[in-house]
C-alpha positions, 0 to 999 in steps of 0.5 A: 514303151517297146524297144527292140535291141540286137545282140550278136552271139557266137553260139555252138552246139555242144555235147550230146545232151537231151532234155527230158521231161520224165525219167521214162523218156527214150531219148539217147545221149546224156539225159537231163531232166528239165526240172533239174536245170536252172532256167534264167527266165530274164535271159530270154532272147527272141529270135527271128524264124529263120535263125530259130530254124537254123539253130534247131536244124544244127542242134538236131544234126549234132544230137544235142539240145545245148548251146554255148558261147564258151561261158554260158549255156542256152537252149531253144524255148517254145517262143522262138527264142533262146534262154540261158540255163545252168546245170552242173553237167554243162561245165563238164561238157564244156571241159570235155569239148575244150579237150577235144577241140581246143 
C-alpha cells in the first residue's frame, strides 16, 4: 500500500557549510566531509520538482548546503528530497546564527 502525506516545514539556509567527498575538494567555506556526518536515512522526505529547484537556488545563493528548522538539520539529496543529517559543527552554526539574527 502506498500513501502520500504532506508535512509543512519552515526551513532556512544556514551557515557557509560545504559538503565534500574528499579532502582535496576546492570548495570554499566550512568544508565538512560527508563521511563524517550522520545521515538519518529514515527521515527522507520527497519534494516536488518546483520546491526542490527553489531550495537548491536559495542554497546556492547563500553558499551553503545546510538547511535548518531551528532544531534539526537537513540537506538536499539526489532523489528530489531532503534528509535529516547531524554533525557537531551544525549546532555551533545554529548558535552563531541565533547570535547574529536573533
